[in-house]
N, C-alpha and C positions, 0 to 999 in steps of 0.2 A: 825454688822457680817453677814455671810450671812445665808439663811433661809436651816433649814437640807432639808427639805425634796423638795425644789429648788435642790440643789446640787445633790441631788439622783437624780432625773428625770434627770438634767445633765449627769451624770452617764451613769445610764442605757441608756440614745440614744445615749451615746457616745458607749456603748459595740453594741446595735441594728448595729448601723452604720457600728464597724467594721466585724459585722456581717456576711452584706450585701455585704460590699467589700468583702470578702474573695468568698463569693459568685460567686460574680460577676469576680472576676481575675478568678474563675475557669472558669466559661462559657467562658468568654474572650478565655484562653488557650484553650478550646473546639473549639470552633471556630474556632480560628489558626490555629491548628492541622488540621478540616476538609477540611479548605481553603485550605491548603498545600497542602492534599490527594486529594481534587479534582483539583488541580495545576498541581500534578503528572498525574495523570488521565484521563486530556486533553491533554498533553504533549505525552502519551503513546496512546492514540486512533488519534492525529497527525499524528504520525509517521506509524501506520499500515496503517492508511487510505494512507500515502503516499507509502508504499512498497504493498498495493493492486494495487495502481494503477499502480506502476511500473511493478508491475507482469500481472497487463489486458493486458498492453500495448505492452509486450514483448511476451504475446501468443498471442497475435490477429493475425487473419487470414490476411497475406501479398496477397495483390492483383497480380497476373502479368499475363504474356499473353505467351499461349503454344499452339503453331502451331492456330494461329492465332484467342485463343477463352481466354475469364477471364479466372482464374484460382486463386483456394483459396491452398495456400502453407496444410492448412488441408484436403485436399483430394490428399493426398500424399501418405497415410499410404499405397497405395499396391492395394485397394481394386477401381474396375472401377465400374462407373454406367452402362458405355457402353457396348454391348452384344458382341462387337465383340474387341479384342483387338486392343492397339495405334500402328501403324506403327513404323517400328524402325526408323524411321526420327525424330518422335513425342515422345518427354518425359512427362513420367505422368506428372510434375511438374518442378515447374523451376527450383530446385534445381540440377534436373538430367542434364547434358549436351547432346546436341542431339546429336547421331550417325552421322558422316559424310556420304552423300552419295558415295563420290567416294573413291578410292584404295587410295588417297596417294597424292603427287608431280610426277608428270614427270619426267622421268628419260630423261638424254640425251642418243639417240643413236647413235650419230657421231664418228666415228672414227678417228683417227690418222694417 
């Protein structure tokens, strides 16, 4: 026959292990849930970083030349740092087309 004290110790240890298993299963579930949340946060952060990089690239000043001088697109707000206004043939920024200095194509004055 089995010793009743030994059987009682085995039963008690099984109960302890069952409780520990439940605790560990709960902790494991919490850890996995937090890892999932962190993975989502990491993806969101990466998307935001890409969007910010795209926005910064689209807002970055575009270098060009106006009248032989370097010009930024951001200088096209209408305010000029010069004391005199620009000449009619020199645009303020690269997006404004230059005004032609000549009146247009020459017309033929030959009679028939």
